VMD Tcl script that draws the C-alpha trace (Angstrom):
set ca {
  {11.84 -3.56 13.16}
  {9.56 -4.31 10.25}
  {7.94 -7.74 10.58}
  {5.41 -7.46 7.76}
  {4.58 -5.30 4.76}
  {0.97 -4.96 3.63}
  {0.41 -3.84 0.05}
  {-2.50 -3.49 -2.34}
  {-4.25 -0.96 -4.52}
  {-6.47 1.71 -2.87}
  {-9.65 0.07 -1.58}
  {-8.11 -3.39 -1.28}
  {-8.47 -3.55 2.51}
  {-4.90 -2.92 3.61}
  {-5.88 -0.40 6.29}
  {-8.51 -2.73 7.74}
  {-6.01 -5.59 7.84}
  {-3.39 -3.39 9.50}
  {-5.90 -2.38 12.17}
  {-6.72 -6.02 12.95}
  {-3.02 -6.97 13.18}
  {-2.20 -3.96 15.37}
  {-4.85 -5.03 17.86}
  {-3.98 -8.73 17.72}
  {-0.22 -8.31 18.25}
  {-0.10 -4.85 19.88}
  {2.08 -3.70 16.98}
  {2.65 -0.25 15.51}
  {2.34 0.68 11.85}
  {3.08 3.37 9.35}
  {1.07 4.02 6.20}
  {2.98 5.12 3.10}
  {-0.26 6.25 1.48}
  {-0.91 8.54 4.42}
  {2.51 10.13 3.97}
  {1.61 10.65 0.28}
  {-1.85 12.07 1.12}
  {-0.46 14.47 3.74}
  {2.06 15.76 1.23}
  {-0.72 16.31 -1.34}
  {-2.80 18.20 1.23}
  {0.21 20.27 2.26}
  {0.58 21.31 -1.38}
  {-3.22 21.80 -1.66}
  {-3.48 19.25 -4.47}
  {-5.77 16.32 -5.27}
  {-4.20 12.86 -5.16}
  {-4.40 12.64 -8.96}
  {-2.73 16.05 -9.39}
  {-0.09 15.24 -6.77}
  {0.66 11.94 -8.54}
  {1.03 13.99 -11.74}
  {3.49 16.31 -9.98}
  {5.44 13.26 -8.86}
  {5.64 12.18 -12.52}
  {7.13 15.55 -13.45}
  {9.33 16.08 -10.39}
  {10.96 12.85 -9.27}
  {12.43 14.58 -6.20}
  {9.02 14.69 -4.53}
  {8.34 10.98 -4.98}
  {11.84 9.84 -4.12}
  {11.90 11.87 -0.89}
  {8.68 10.20 0.25}
  {10.01 6.75 -0.61}
  {13.38 7.34 1.06}
  {11.54 8.43 4.21}
  {9.52 5.20 4.18}
  {12.57 3.01 3.47}
  {14.55 4.58 6.31}
  {11.65 3.86 8.67}
  {11.54 0.24 7.45}
  {15.24 -0.23 8.18}
  {15.14 1.14 11.74}
  {15.60 -1.37 14.56}
  {12.96 0.43 16.63}
  {10.63 1.16 13.72}
  {7.02 -0.01 13.41}
  {6.32 -3.70 12.90}
  {3.84 -3.10 10.04}
  {4.52 -1.05 6.92}
  {1.48 -0.37 4.75}
  {2.47 0.81 1.28}
  {2.06 -0.38 -2.28}
  {5.83 -0.47 -2.77}
  {6.81 -1.72 0.70}
  {7.09 -5.34 -0.41}
  {9.36 -4.33 -3.28}
  {11.53 -2.18 -0.98}
  {11.76 -4.96 1.63}
  {12.89 -7.49 -0.96}
  {15.39 -5.12 -2.61}
  {16.86 -4.09 0.76}
  {16.87 -7.67 2.11}
  {14.65 -6.75 5.04}
  {13.62 -10.03 6.65}
  {9.85 -9.79 6.88}
  {6.64 -11.22 5.48}
  {5.44 -9.37 2.38}
  {1.68 -9.47 1.73}
  {-0.29 -8.32 -1.34}
  {-4.08 -7.98 -1.16}
  {-5.66 -8.56 -4.57}
  {-9.14 -7.11 -5.25}
  {-11.01 -6.37 -8.50}
  {-11.29 -2.69 -9.51}
  {-15.08 -2.60 -9.24}
  {-15.05 -3.93 -5.69}
  {-12.31 -1.49 -4.71}
  {-14.35 1.37 -6.21}
  {-17.40 0.34 -4.16}
  {-15.29 0.29 -0.99}
  {-13.76 3.70 -1.69}
  {-17.21 5.12 -2.48}
  {-18.56 3.74 0.79}
  {-15.63 5.29 2.69}
  {-15.40 8.64 0.88}
  {-18.75 9.07 -0.88}
  {-19.30 10.25 -4.43}
  {-20.65 8.78 -7.63}
  {-19.52 5.18 -8.22}
  {-18.64 5.73 -11.88}
  {-16.53 8.76 -10.94}
  {-14.79 6.82 -8.15}
  {-14.05 3.95 -10.56}
  {-12.68 6.41 -13.13}
  {-10.49 8.06 -10.46}
  {-9.17 4.70 -9.28}
  {-8.25 3.69 -12.83}
  {-6.67 7.07 -13.55}
  {-4.64 7.01 -10.33}
  {-3.50 3.42 -10.95}
  {-2.29 4.33 -14.45}
  {-0.36 7.36 -13.19}
  {1.13 5.43 -10.29}
  {2.19 2.58 -12.58}
  {3.90 5.07 -14.93}
  {5.64 6.74 -12.00}
  {6.86 3.50 -10.42}
  {8.11 2.24 -13.80}
  {9.83 5.53 -14.62}
  {11.65 6.01 -11.31}
  {12.19 2.49 -10.02}
  {11.49 0.06 -12.90}
  {8.82 -1.49 -10.66}
  {5.46 -2.75 -11.89}
  {2.67 -3.25 -9.38}
  {1.67 -6.24 -11.49}
  {4.94 -7.96 -10.50}
  {4.05 -10.23 -7.60}
  {7.54 -11.74 -7.19}
  {8.43 -9.76 -4.06}
  {5.43 -11.04 -2.11}
  {5.55 -14.03 0.20}
  {1.72 -14.20 0.27}
  {-0.88 -12.96 -2.24}
  {-4.48 -13.09 -1.05}
  {-7.51 -12.84 -3.35}
  {-9.80 -10.70 -1.20}
  {-12.78 -10.39 -3.56}
  {-15.10 -12.63 -1.61}
  {-13.70 -13.08 1.90}
  {-14.17 -11.05 5.06}
  {-11.39 -9.03 6.74}
  {-11.18 -11.51 9.63}
  {-10.54 -14.36 7.17}
  {-7.82 -12.33 5.48}
  {-6.25 -11.62 8.87}
  {-6.30 -15.34 9.74}
  {-4.44 -16.18 6.51}
  {-1.86 -13.51 7.30}
  {-1.47 -14.66 10.92}
  {-0.90 -18.23 9.71}
  {1.71 -16.90 7.29}
  {3.41 -14.85 10.03}
  {3.61 -17.97 12.21}
  {5.25 -20.02 9.43}
  {9.01 -20.11 9.75}
}
mol new
graphics top color blue
foreach p $ca { graphics top sphere $p radius 0.5 }
foreach p [lrange $ca 0 end-1] q [lrange $ca 1 end] { graphics top cylinder $p $q radius 0.2 }
display resetview
């Protein structure tokens, strides 16, 4: 059963945090972004183009989200759900879990993505902004959800100037709070 959702924009450190928590607690996870990326690859599309398709054809997006939600609601599902909308879904579905948002400035996220994937920094920054705009439109259109709405989250961490281990410690403290 889901114990925690980890959310944040691409490059915010969600995957690193998930990895630390998996090792610490011997938990399993699922990554909503990975489901999205695999679907884009299957259709031989870039993430930006796939996000555009999702804007045009709501069936694609809603199928991916329903798959993630059904996993979140399973008794024997993974303990960690990593997805930008997971906190919103958990709150709307009354799933009892901690809901974390990692907040990081665009420029820092672009540097992290560039380090991970390569490319020109200005192009990476442009792609991040473009993807964020398209995702925001999509989430508003289909679900009336804004990623700027922090109400669903039980903990919001400013990750601009702290190390992954420090972020993990804050999350572990939050998990241990009852």
